[in-house]
C-alpha positions in Angstrom: 59.2 13.5 26.1 59.9 16.9 27.5 56.4 17.3 29.0 57.0 15.8 32.4 54.1 15.4 34.8 54.7 16.2 38.5 52.3 15.1 41.2 51.3 17.3 44.1 49.9 16.3 47.4 46.4 17.5 46.7 46.0 15.2 43.7 46.3 17.6 40.9 49.0 17.1 38.3 50.9 19.9 36.5 52.4 19.7 33.1 55.7 21.4 32.5 55.9 23.6 29.4 56.0 21.6 26.2 58.0 22.3 23.0 55.7 23.8 20.3 57.0 21.4 17.6 56.4 18.4 19.9 52.9 19.7 20.6 52.1 20.0 16.9 53.5 16.5 16.3 51.3 15.1 19.0 48.2 16.8 17.6 48.9 15.5 14.1 49.3 12.0 15.5 46.0 12.3 17.3 44.2 13.5 14.1 45.8 10.7 12.1 44.7 8.1 14.7 41.2 9.6 14.7 40.8 9.4 10.9 42.2 5.8 10.8 39.7 4.8 13.5 36.8 6.3 11.5 38.0 4.5 8.4 38.1 1.1 10.2 34.7 1.5 11.9 31.4 0.4 10.3 30.1 3.9 9.7 31.5 3.9 6.2 29.4 0.8 5.3 26.2 2.4 6.5 26.7 5.6 4.6 27.4 3.8 1.3 24.2 1.7 1.8 22.3 5.0 2.4 23.8 6.4 -0.8 22.6 3.5 -2.8 19.1 3.9 -1.4 19.1 7.6 -2.1 20.3 7.0 -5.7 17.6 4.4 -6.3 15.0 6.8 -4.9 16.3 9.6 -7.3 16.1 7.2 -10.2 12.5 6.3 -9.4 11.5 9.9 -9.1 13.3 10.7 -12.4 11.4 8.0 -14.2 8.1 9.2 -12.8 8.8 12.8 -13.8 9.9 11.7 -17.3 6.7 9.6 -17.7 4.6 12.6 -16.4 6.3 15.0 -18.8 5.6 12.6 -21.7 1.9 12.2 -20.9 1.5 15.9 -20.5 3.1 16.7 -23.8 0.9 14.0 -25.5 -2.1 15.6 -23.8 -1.2 19.0 -25.1 -0.7 17.7 -28.6 -4.1 16.0 -28.5 -5.8 19.1 -27.1 -4.1 21.3 -29.8 -5.3 18.9 -32.5 -8.8 19.0 -31.2 -8.8 22.8 -31.1 -7.5 23.0 -34.6 -10.2 20.6 -35.8 -12.9 22.8 -34.1 -11.5 25.9 -35.8 -11.6 24.1 -39.1 -15.3 23.1 -38.5 -16.0 26.7 -37.5 -14.5 28.0 -40.7 -16.6 25.7 -42.8 -19.7 26.7 -40.8 -18.9 30.4 -41.4 -18.5 29.8 -45.1 -21.8 28.0 -45.4 -24.1 30.0 -43.1 -22.3 33.2 -42.2 -22.0 35.1 -45.4 -21.7 38.9 -45.0 -24.8 41.0 -45.8 -23.0 42.5 -48.9 -22.8 39.1 -50.5 -26.4 38.3 -49.5 -27.6 41.5 -51.2 -25.7 40.5 -54.4 -27.9 37.4 -54.7 -31.5 38.6 -54.0 -33.0 35.3 -54.9 -31.4 33.7 -51.8 -32.9 36.3 -49.5 -36.7 36.0 -49.4 
């Protein structure tokens, strides 16, 4: 190792200049050590448990939204059918009672 440490009387240490390649190598080793330490620690297990909980929550929300969509579409179909029936009844009422005046004048016996 070319980075020698010299000790002074006042307690401070001084590093001699280090080779840039050796410095990069030491930083890479530190990063590898850090990543390996994170992989070995228990943080990985907690995150996967959290992912499972989030996925279950998303599934539950998805099912509820699907059910809501289905009930809404059924409600719209029912409402549309009811409106169509009302229009049909309205047409029959118009044909029975709401004849135009021209037709009423054609049959004077009906108008008294």
